[in-house]
C-alpha positions in Angstrom: -73.9 -23.6 82.7 -76.7 -23.0 80.2 -77.1 -19.4 79.3 -80.2 -17.7 80.6 -82.7 -18.1 77.8 -82.0 -21.8 77.6 -82.9 -24.6 80.0 -80.6 -26.5 82.3 -80.8 -30.1 81.1 -82.9 -32.5 83.2 -80.9 -35.3 84.8 -77.9 -33.0 85.1 -79.6 -30.6 87.5 -80.5 -31.4 91.1 -81.8 -29.0 93.6 -80.1 -28.6 97.0 -82.7 -27.1 99.4 -82.1 -24.9 102.4 -84.1 -22.7 104.7 -83.9 -19.0 105.7 -80.8 -17.0 106.5 -78.2 -19.2 105.0 -75.0 -17.3 106.0 -72.0 -17.3 103.7 -69.7 -18.3 106.5 -71.8 -21.5 106.8 -72.1 -21.9 103.0 -68.3 -21.6 102.7 -66.5 -21.6 106.1 -63.6 -19.3 106.8 -61.1 -22.2 107.1 -61.5 -22.6 103.3 -60.5 -19.0 102.4 -57.5 -19.3 100.2 -55.8 -18.1 97.1 -55.7 -21.8 96.0 -58.7 -22.5 93.9 -58.8 -26.2 94.9 -59.1 -25.3 98.6 -61.8 -22.7 97.8 -63.8 -25.2 95.7 -63.5 -27.9 98.4 -65.2 -25.7 101.1 -68.6 -25.6 99.5 -71.3 -26.5 102.1 -68.8 -27.7 104.6 -70.4 -25.6 107.4 -73.8 -27.3 106.7 -73.0 -30.9 105.6 -69.4 -31.9 105.2 -70.3 -34.5 102.5 -72.8 -32.4 100.5 -70.1 -30.6 98.4 -68.9 -34.0 97.1 -72.4 -34.8 95.8 -72.8 -31.5 93.9 -72.5 -31.7 90.1 -72.0 -28.9 87.6 -75.4 -27.6 86.6 -77.0 -28.2 90.0 -79.0 -25.4 91.6 -79.5 -24.1 95.2 -83.1 -23.4 96.4 -83.6 -21.5 99.6 -85.8 -19.4 101.8 -85.4 -15.8 102.9 -82.2 -13.7 103.1 -79.9 -16.2 101.2 -76.3 -15.1 101.4 -76.4 -13.0 104.5 -73.2 -12.5 106.5 -69.9 -11.7 105.1 -69.3 -10.4 101.6 -66.2 -12.4 101.0 -65.7 -13.4 97.4 -64.6 -16.9 98.3 -68.2 -18.1 98.9 -69.1 -16.9 95.4 -66.0 -18.4 93.9 -66.8 -21.8 95.6 -70.3 -21.8 94.1 -68.9 -20.9 90.7 -66.0 -23.4 90.7 -68.5 -26.2 91.7 -70.7 -25.3 88.7 -73.8 -24.1 90.6 -76.0 -23.0 87.7 -78.4 -20.8 89.6 -79.8 -20.0 93.0 -83.5 -19.7 93.6 -84.6 -18.1 96.8 -87.4 -16.1 98.4 -85.0 -13.3 98.6 -81.3 -12.5 98.8 -78.9 -10.4 100.9 -78.3 -7.5 98.5 -74.5 -7.7 98.6 -74.6 -11.4 97.9 -77.0 -10.9 95.0 -74.8 -8.3 93.5 -71.6 -10.3 93.9 -73.2 -13.5 92.5 -74.6 -11.5 89.5 -71.3 -9.9 88.9 -69.7 -13.3 88.7 -72.4 -14.7 86.4 -74.4 -16.8 88.9 -78.1 -16.3 88.3 -80.1 -15.4 91.5 -83.8 -15.9 90.9 -86.7 -15.3 93.1 -90.1 -17.0 93.6 -93.3 -15.2 92.6 -95.0 -17.1 95.5 -92.8 -17.9 98.4 -94.9 -21.0 99.2 -93.5 -22.6 96.0 -90.3 -23.3 98.0 -92.1 -26.3 99.6 -92.3 -28.0 96.1 -88.5 -28.7 96.2 -86.9 -31.7 97.7 -83.2 -31.9 98.6 -81.4 -33.7 95.8 -84.4 -33.9 93.5 -84.3 -33.2 89.8 -85.2 -29.7 88.5 -85.2 -27.9 85.2 -84.7 -24.1 85.0 -86.3 -22.3 82.1 -84.6 -18.9 82.0 -86.5 -17.8 78.9 -89.8 -18.4 80.6 -88.8 -17.4 84.1 -89.8 -20.8 85.4 -88.5 -23.9 87.1 -89.9 -27.4 87.0 -89.6 -29.9 89.9 -91.7 -32.8 91.1 -94.1 -32.5 88.2 -94.8 -28.8 88.9 -93.9 -25.8 86.9 -93.2 -22.8 89.2 -93.1 -19.2 88.0 -90.2 -17.0 89.0 -89.9 -13.2 89.0 -88.6 -11.9 85.7 -85.1 -10.4 85.9 -84.0 -7.2 84.2 -82.6 -7.3 80.7 -79.3 -5.9 82.0 -78.9 -8.6 84.7 -79.7 -11.3 82.1 -77.0 -9.8 79.9 -74.5 -10.0 82.7 -75.4 -13.7 83.3 -75.2 -14.6 79.6 -71.7 -13.1 79.5 -70.5 -15.2 82.5 -70.3 -12.1 84.7 -69.8 -8.4 84.6 -66.2 -8.6 83.2 -67.7 -10.4 80.2 -69.3 -7.2 79.2 -65.9 -5.5 78.7 -64.8 -5.1 75.1 
């Protein structure tokens, strides 16, 4: 993943678009909970579209509506996103426990300034995230995102909270 402050390269980043209330048990179903990283990785999106996880490439982003990551706070959904190389999640808003867990694991969670901008994204379409400018481009549009705090950006740049340890 590109560090915040850089851009995710175009062509290597596609957006996978979802609606409101995407529950973590649908994002990563319980039958893929495991200590085996291969099983955890393979469960991404299986509760939504069993073949979508196979189309995801490292650097891709998730774009969604309200309350992304609601439901359980199990770490496996975050680990599945991370192991599949999801570079960022852009949503109208996030379930707080999901936001904190994703941030602590180095997955940027970004929010729209104007929630109507969600409609600019198409499932599987190219996108470029500009962390330094708090913006994303897709479909010929540049969309402004809410700025994140310096501390949260530092966590992302270190790959997660543990990266801040000496």
